[in-house]
N, C-alpha and C positions, 0 to 999 in steps of 0.2 A: 504494500500500500504506500502510495506517495502522495503528499499534499502539495498542490501547485498554487502559487499566488498569481493572479491575473490582474494587472493594474492598468490604469489609463483607459478604462472602459467608457464607452458612451453611456450617458445616464439613462438612455432608453433601452439598454441591454437587459435581457431577461435571463432567468436561469435556463430556460429551454434553448435560447439562442447560443448561450455559452456551451451548453452540453453538446449541441449539434456541431460546434466548432471543434470540440475535442474528440468526439466519438470516432472519426475516421482513424485515429491513432490507437484506439483500444477501448476497453471497457471503462466507462465512467461510473464510479460508485456513487458520488454525491457532488452536487454543485451548491455552493452557499454564496449567494449574492448579498453583499453587506449593504444594509440600508440604514439610514438615519433613524435613530430611535424616536425622535419627535415628529418628523415629517413623513417617514416611511419611504422617502425617495432614496434611490441608489446613491451610494457614496463613491461610485466609480471604480470599485474593485471587488473581486470575488476570490473564492478558493474552490479548487477542483480537486477531488480525490479520485485517483486512478488506481485500480487494483494491481496492475503490473508495472514495476518500477522502470523497466527498460522501455515500455511503451510510453510512460510518462516522460522519460528523458527525450524520446523522439518528438513528442508533442511540444515540449519546452523548446527544443532546438528549432522546430519548424514554425512555431507560432510567435516566438519572441521577436518583436519588431514588425509583425504582420499587421496589415491595415484592416481594421474593422470599423465600418461606418465613419471613415475619415480620420481615425485615430490609430496611431502606432501602439500596439499592445506591449505591455511590459510583462513578460511571462518568465517566471523562475521558480525554483523550489522554495516552498514556504519555509521560513525559519520559525522555530517555536518561540512563543512569547517568553521574554526573560522572566525568571522567577523573582519574586519579591517586589521591590519598588517599581519605578518606571511608570510611564503613562500618567494620566491625569487622576489624581486622587480626589476624595471628597472630604469636605470639612476643612476648617481653618484656612489660612492663606499661607503662601510660601514664606511670607515675612515672619510668621509665627515660629516656624521651624528653625529659622536662623537667629531668632531672638532679636530681630530688628525692629522692635516696637510693637504697638498694638495692631490688631488686624485692621485692614482698610474697611471703611464703611461703603456700602453700595451707593452708587449715585442714582438719582432718579432720572428717568428719561426726560429729554428736553421738549417733547411735544406736548 
């Protein structure tokens, strides 16, 4: 099993269109199109799981840089998320963790 990152996708891309792009290279186990949690819109990237690693490598080699709906795809092997910190956390501000004074107050919108 190999997990493949597919980036620079057109926002109109669907899981089925991505699946049909990879199926000529081998069996596609799963396609996960990443969407914005609040709006439900595509975030422009997806993950494709292929059962055979050599077929996945062929798909990566063939599709990296390929044009899909006017966009050059960025296709490579997905790297696992780093353990521990990293990314955006919840709570507090970054100023708190450095001891740089009180947390900032939220500003009201100007409209």
